[in-house]
Each structure stands twice: as C-alpha cells, then as structure tokens.
C-alpha positions in Angstrom: -6.0 -15.5 -2.9 -5.9 -16.9 0.6 -8.5 -15.6 3.1 -7.4 -13.4 6.0 -8.1 -15.2 9.2 -10.6 -13.7 11.6 -11.4 -14.4 15.2 -13.8 -13.1 17.8 -12.5 -11.1 20.7 -14.7 -9.2 23.2 -17.7 -9.5 20.9 -16.0 -7.7 18.0 -14.8 -9.4 14.9 -11.0 -9.0 14.7 -9.0 -9.4 11.5 -5.2 -9.7 11.2 -3.5 -7.3 8.9 -0.1 -5.8 8.1 0.5 -2.1 8.8 2.8 -0.6 6.2 4.2 2.9 6.7 4.6 4.0 3.1 5.5 7.6 4.0 6.3 9.5 7.2 2.6 10.5 7.6 0.6 7.8 5.7 -0.1 4.2 6.6 -1.8 1.5 4.6 -3.0 -1.9 5.7 -3.2 -5.1 3.7 -4.5 -8.5 4.6 -2.3 -10.9 6.5 -1.8 -13.2 3.5 -0.9 -10.4 1.1 2.6 -9.7 2.4 4.9 -12.4 0.9 8.2 -11.1 2.3 9.8 -8.2 4.1 13.3 -7.4 2.8 15.9 -5.3 4.5 18.1 -3.3 2.1 17.5 -5.0 -1.2 19.4 -3.8 -4.3 17.0 -1.6 -6.2 17.6 -0.4 -9.8 16.2 2.7 -11.5 14.1 2.2 -14.7 14.3 5.3 -16.9 11.2 6.6 -18.6 8.7 4.9 -16.2 6.0 6.6 -14.1 7.5 8.5 -11.1 6.0 6.4 -8.3 7.0 3.1 -9.9 10.4 3.7 -11.6 12.5 1.0 -9.9 12.7 -2.8 -9.9 14.4 -5.4 -7.8 15.4 -8.9 -8.4 13.4 -11.3 -6.2 13.3 -15.1 -6.5 14.7 -15.0 -10.1 12.3 -12.4 -11.4 12.4 -8.6 -11.6 9.4 -7.0 -9.8 8.4 -3.3 -9.8 9.1 -1.2 -6.7 6.4 1.4 -5.9 7.0 4.5 -3.8 3.5 5.6 -2.6 5.0 8.7 -1.0 5.7 10.0 -4.6 2.1 9.1 -5.6 1.0 11.3 -2.7 3.1 14.2 -3.9 6.1 13.8 -1.6 9.7 13.4 -2.3 10.9 9.9 -3.1 11.6 7.8 -0.1 15.2 7.0 0.8 13.8 3.8 2.1 16.1 0.8 2.6 13.3 -1.7 3.2 10.4 -3.1 1.2 7.5 -5.3 1.6 6.8 -7.7 -1.2 3.0 -8.0 -1.6 1.0 -10.4 -3.7 -2.1 -9.7 -5.7 -4.4 -11.1 -8.5 -6.2 -8.9 -11.0 -8.7 -11.6 -11.6 -9.6 -15.0 -10.1 -7.5 -17.8 -11.4 -4.6 -15.6 -12.4 -1.1 -16.6 -11.0 0.0 -14.4 -8.1 1.7 -11.2 -9.2 4.1 -9.3 -6.9 5.1 -5.7 -6.3 7.5 -4.2 -3.8 6.4 -1.3 -1.7 9.0 1.1 -0.2 8.6 1.5 3.6 9.8 4.0 6.2 9.6 1.5 9.0 9.4 -2.3 9.4 6.1 -4.0 8.8 3.8 -4.4 11.9 1.2 -7.1 12.3 -2.0 -5.6 13.8 -5.6 -6.6 14.7 -8.4 -4.6 13.2 -12.1 -4.6 14.1 -15.2 -2.9 12.7 -15.1 -0.7 15.8 -12.0 1.1 14.5 -13.4 1.8 11.1 -14.1 5.4 10.1 -15.6 7.6 7.4 -13.5 9.1 4.6 -12.5 12.6 5.7 -13.2 15.4 3.2 -9.5 16.1 2.8 -8.6 12.5 2.0 -6.1 12.3 -0.9 -8.0 12.0 -4.2 -5.2 9.8 -5.7 -6.0 7.1 -3.0 -9.8 7.1 -3.4 -10.0 4.6 -6.3 -7.8 2.0 -4.5 -9.1 2.4 -0.9 -11.5 -0.2 0.4 -12.0 1.3 3.8 -10.4 3.4 6.5 -9.7 2.9 10.2 -7.9 4.6 13.1 -4.9 2.8 14.5 -3.1 4.4 17.4 -4.7 7.7 16.6 -3.7 7.7 13.0 -5.8 7.3 9.9 -4.9 4.1 8.0 -6.1 3.1 4.5 -7.0 -0.4 3.6 -6.0 -0.6 0.0 -6.5 -3.1 -2.8 -3.1 -4.0 -4.2 -4.6 -5.3 -7.4 -6.3 -1.9 -8.0 -3.0 -0.1 -7.2 -1.2 -2.2 -9.8 -4.0 -2.1 -12.4 -3.2 -0.5 -15.8 -6.4 1.6 -15.5 -5.2 3.2 -12.2 -1.7 3.9 -13.8 -3.5 5.6 -16.7 -5.7 7.6 -14.3 -2.6 8.8 -12.5 -0.6 9.5 -15.7 -3.5 11.4 -17.3 -4.5 13.5 -14.3 -1.1 13.9 -12.5 -3.1 13.9 -9.3 -0.2 14.2 -6.9 -1.7 16.4 -4.2 0.6 17.0 -1.2 -1.8 19.5 0.5 -4.5 16.8 0.8 -2.1 14.3 2.4 -0.9 16.8 4.9 -4.3 17.7 6.1 -5.7 14.2 6.1 -3.1 12.8 8.5 
C-alpha cells in the first residue's frame, strides 16, 4: 500500500490524512492514499441476511463492493447518507487491493495531523472500536480515531462483532 507523505512544519512531523464523518458524533481518519474515491449519491442496494453494519453493496468500476455503516456498528440508527468514500486496504502484503465503501454524513476533508494532537484512549471509548483503532487525536476539539481499514474488514473482526453484539450507544455518546 502506498505510504502517506509526511512533511516537517514548525518542528512537528505532519502527516496528511482524510477525515471521514461516519456518524453525527464520530469521526475517523485514514491515510491520504487510502481513499480511492468520494462518490455523491451512489445507487446502494440492500443485501438480506448480512450483518447490520454491512448489509448493502454498490457497483463500482464493474465490481460490487460492500458498504459499511459505522454508525450502526456504534449502536446508532442506520445513516440516511447519500455519500460514500471508497477506501482501499490489503489484509496481507502482496494481496491485490480490496475496496469497501463507508457511508458518510458530510464530505471528506483532507487534514494535517501531528504527534502533538495525539491523545490517550478515554475510559469511555467505544469497545467495538478498540480492536481496529491504531491511535486517537483531537481535531478541532473533537476526538478522532485513526482506524485500520484492513482490521475493520477482517473476518475475525466481523466474527467478534457477530458473537458479542457489541453495539454500545452509551459509550459513543460519552466519548464524543
């Protein structure tokens, strides 16, 4: 997977990232090279019998790719989102890129992040996000999770969510 470019500004290492609002009160950040495309109002189709936070697909570049609604994973109502970010990942080195669409409440925003904005995990951080969160930082006064898309899409994580049904809306309310 391509490296995220970094540069030095005012003695702090800055890294470009995409800020993705995946619910009204929860943001995630992914590396600059991870977002393949931002799509306004794609045609999304329901897939019966699939896990609640990933029960839709869309046609993209001749393939059907899953659509994830992280707000459902966090115990919220499904987003009535009209926009998605197509993100790329690899579960292991050498694998062809895989893609998943993430529902968004606003458009994607490119930001610069530095070590100075990093923070500790709050006690009330949503348990469902812990296995896929690489780090946390504060952006414009709001807690933002740097997540690993490959971990989010991993079969083991899906099994963990299915087995534990860890959709905890109280944790997400108090962590934001």
